[in-house]
PLY file of the C-alpha trace (Angstrom):
ply
format ascii 1.0
element vertex 149
property float x
property float y
property float z
element edge 148
property int vertex1
property int vertex2
end_header
0.11 0.04 0.03
1.21 3.54 -0.98
0.33 6.95 0.41
1.36 10.44 -0.60
0.65 12.41 2.64
0.78 16.20 2.59
0.23 18.49 5.51
-2.36 20.82 4.84
-4.16 24.08 5.80
-7.29 22.83 4.21
-8.59 20.43 1.53
-11.60 19.77 -0.41
-12.77 16.94 -2.76
-15.30 17.09 -5.57
-16.39 14.03 -7.25
-18.23 14.26 -10.48
-19.18 17.81 -9.73
-20.23 17.30 -6.17
-18.13 18.01 -2.99
-17.72 14.87 -0.93
-15.50 16.14 1.59
-13.78 19.18 3.21
-11.31 19.61 5.86
-9.35 22.16 8.12
-5.74 21.72 9.34
-4.81 18.23 8.82
-3.40 15.60 6.47
-4.30 15.08 2.74
-3.76 11.43 1.99
-3.60 9.95 -1.61
-3.83 6.11 -0.79
-3.03 3.38 -3.39
-3.76 -0.25 -2.99
-1.52 -2.80 -4.73
-1.87 -6.49 -5.44
-1.16 -8.91 -2.51
-1.81 -6.14 0.01
-3.61 -7.21 3.22
-5.44 -5.82 6.46
-1.78 -5.81 7.84
-0.91 -3.23 5.18
-4.07 -1.12 5.97
-3.09 -1.20 9.74
0.35 -0.14 9.13
-0.56 2.92 6.99
-3.47 3.91 9.53
-0.90 3.59 12.41
1.71 5.80 10.49
-0.88 8.43 9.48
-2.18 8.88 12.91
1.21 9.03 14.54
3.45 10.59 12.06
5.01 13.60 13.43
5.13 16.28 10.68
3.46 19.32 12.32
5.53 21.82 14.06
5.85 22.31 17.81
6.31 25.58 19.85
9.87 25.41 18.72
9.38 25.06 15.02
10.44 21.36 15.03
8.15 18.59 13.32
7.38 16.95 16.54
3.57 16.66 16.55
1.20 14.07 14.95
-2.36 15.02 13.57
-3.87 13.70 16.87
-1.68 16.10 18.69
-2.90 19.02 16.81
-6.50 17.84 16.95
-6.48 17.82 12.98
-8.42 16.14 10.36
-7.70 13.82 7.46
-8.79 13.67 3.93
-8.12 10.19 2.41
-8.48 9.76 -1.34
-8.22 6.59 -3.40
-5.57 6.65 -5.82
-4.89 3.72 -7.95
-2.51 5.50 -10.01
0.11 5.56 -7.45
0.82 2.11 -8.57
1.44 3.34 -12.47
4.59 1.73 -13.84
6.29 4.26 -16.51
9.58 2.27 -17.09
8.42 0.77 -20.43
6.99 3.02 -23.00
5.01 6.19 -22.53
1.66 5.08 -21.17
1.67 3.99 -17.50
0.71 0.33 -16.74
-1.57 -0.38 -13.53
-1.02 -4.11 -13.43
0.60 -3.77 -9.87
-2.86 -2.02 -8.76
-5.04 -4.24 -6.85
-8.42 -5.07 -8.43
-11.16 -2.59 -7.51
-13.50 -4.77 -5.05
-10.54 -5.75 -2.81
-8.82 -2.49 -3.14
-12.09 -0.68 -1.81
-12.29 -3.06 1.06
-8.58 -2.19 2.24
-9.07 1.35 1.39
-12.38 1.51 3.58
-10.16 -0.29 6.46
-7.66 2.30 6.47
-10.45 5.06 6.54
-12.30 3.12 9.42
-9.01 2.83 11.49
-8.09 6.61 11.07
-11.76 7.64 11.98
-11.01 5.95 15.52
-8.28 8.25 15.86
-8.96 11.86 14.97
-12.08 13.92 15.15
-12.79 13.80 11.38
-11.86 11.88 8.30
-13.41 12.92 4.84
-12.96 10.94 1.62
-13.49 11.25 -2.05
-15.78 8.74 -3.72
-14.05 5.67 -4.79
-13.70 4.97 -8.52
-15.02 8.22 -9.77
-13.17 11.21 -11.33
-12.45 13.76 -8.49
-10.93 17.15 -8.14
-8.69 17.88 -5.23
-8.07 21.46 -4.04
-5.50 22.01 -1.10
-3.33 24.39 0.53
-0.06 22.35 1.10
1.37 23.82 4.19
5.28 23.97 4.17
5.35 22.24 1.79
5.44 18.98 3.68
4.87 15.86 1.44
5.77 12.24 2.76
5.75 9.01 0.80
4.80 5.80 2.75
5.07 2.38 1.40
3.95 -0.48 3.54
6.18 -3.07 1.52
9.33 -1.20 2.72
8.16 -1.59 6.29
8.28 -5.25 6.76
0 1
1 2
2 3
3 4
4 5
5 6
6 7
7 8
8 9
9 10
10 11
11 12
12 13
13 14
14 15
15 16
16 17
17 18
18 19
19 20
20 21
21 22
22 23
23 24
24 25
25 26
26 27
27 28
28 29
29 30
30 31
31 32
32 33
33 34
34 35
35 36
36 37
37 38
38 39
39 40
40 41
41 42
42 43
43 44
44 45
45 46
46 47
47 48
48 49
49 50
50 51
51 52
52 53
53 54
54 55
55 56
56 57
57 58
58 59
59 60
60 61
61 62
62 63
63 64
64 65
65 66
66 67
67 68
68 69
69 70
70 71
71 72
72 73
73 74
74 75
75 76
76 77
77 78
78 79
79 80
80 81
81 82
82 83
83 84
84 85
85 86
86 87
87 88
88 89
89 90
90 91
91 92
92 93
93 94
94 95
95 96
96 97
97 98
98 99
99 100
100 101
101 102
102 103
103 104
104 105
105 106
106 107
107 108
108 109
109 110
110 111
111 112
112 113
113 114
114 115
115 116
116 117
117 118
118 119
119 120
120 121
121 122
122 123
123 124
124 125
125 126
126 127
127 128
128 129
129 130
130 131
131 132
132 133
133 134
134 135
135 136
136 137
137 138
138 139
139 140
140 141
141 142
142 143
143 144
144 145
145 146
146 147
147 148
């Protein structure tokens, strides 16, 4: 499982012209599920998101988590994180998980994060979305559950 995590001042997502979520300060997360990912991958990513210390403390050091700042999360499904561009000019998505299984593991991450922060918003799985956000820092972190084990 892969995630692109951005510290944001705010974020909103529209799916097919309808706003599906809006948050204030917190994390904007693009989440991709790869073939072979399991519940353990979902648990790993959720724990990282909840406890990742990328918010500044009183001394300006990245020492606080989204929980510490009472922040929010926007979690958006993003199968293109598994796009392979090594051959040719069009990405291959062979390593992305099938939609039904991917949605199940994506929803697990969302549910686990909802247990840890005041608000988790989402896009709409398998739809065309537009994401607006103000990246704070900018701070952008890449997570990959397969590099953890």
